[in-house]
C-alpha positions in Angstrom: 99.4 136.6 94.2 102.7 138.3 94.7 106.1 136.4 94.9 106.1 137.2 98.7 102.8 135.4 99.3 104.0 132.2 97.3 107.4 132.1 99.2 105.9 132.5 102.7 104.9 129.3 104.3 101.3 128.9 105.4 101.0 129.3 109.2 99.0 126.9 111.3 98.0 127.0 114.9 98.9 123.3 115.3 102.7 122.6 115.5 103.9 120.0 112.9 104.8 117.5 115.8 101.7 117.8 117.5 99.8 114.5 118.3 96.7 113.7 116.3 93.4 114.8 117.8 89.7 113.9 117.3 86.9 116.3 116.4 86.6 117.4 120.0 90.2 118.2 120.2 91.2 115.2 122.4 94.4 113.4 121.6 94.1 110.2 119.7 96.6 107.1 120.0 96.2 106.1 116.3 98.5 103.2 116.9 96.2 101.7 119.6 93.3 102.5 117.5 94.4 100.9 114.4 95.2 97.7 116.4 91.9 97.6 117.8 90.3 98.1 114.5 89.3 94.7 113.1 87.8 95.7 110.0 87.8 92.8 107.6 87.7 95.1 104.5 91.1 96.4 105.3 92.8 93.3 106.8 93.7 91.9 103.4 95.3 95.1 102.3 97.1 95.4 105.7 98.5 91.8 105.3 99.7 92.5 101.8 101.4 95.7 102.7 102.7 94.7 105.9 106.0 92.9 105.3 106.5 89.3 106.5 109.7 88.2 108.2 112.4 86.8 106.1 112.3 83.5 107.6 108.6 83.1 106.8 109.4 83.8 103.2 112.4 81.4 103.3 109.9 78.7 104.5 107.4 79.5 101.9 110.1 79.3 99.0 111.5 76.1 100.4 107.9 74.6 100.3 107.5 75.7 96.7 110.8 74.2 95.8 109.9 71.0 97.3 106.5 70.9 95.5 108.2 71.9 92.2 110.7 69.1 92.5 107.9 66.6 93.3 106.0 67.6 90.2 109.1 67.4 88.1 109.8 63.8 89.3 106.2 62.8 88.4 106.6 64.3 85.0 109.9 62.6 84.4 108.6 59.4 85.6 105.6 59.5 83.3 107.9 59.8 80.1 
């Protein structure tokens, strides 16, 4: 392989910004397809990867702080 071949980008008949297509060449709306896909195997992964709202996380943190304080009170009362 010559230097010219390595420095020349590979050409493709599909433009870089072309919409995704299926095997028959028809355009595919991947967002709509993914929203309709209710595969339970990937749901857990999606929920872990997809960020939750900050407010939800704040509420979870407040609940954990309340539970921690309750446990600490019980431990302090038992001594």
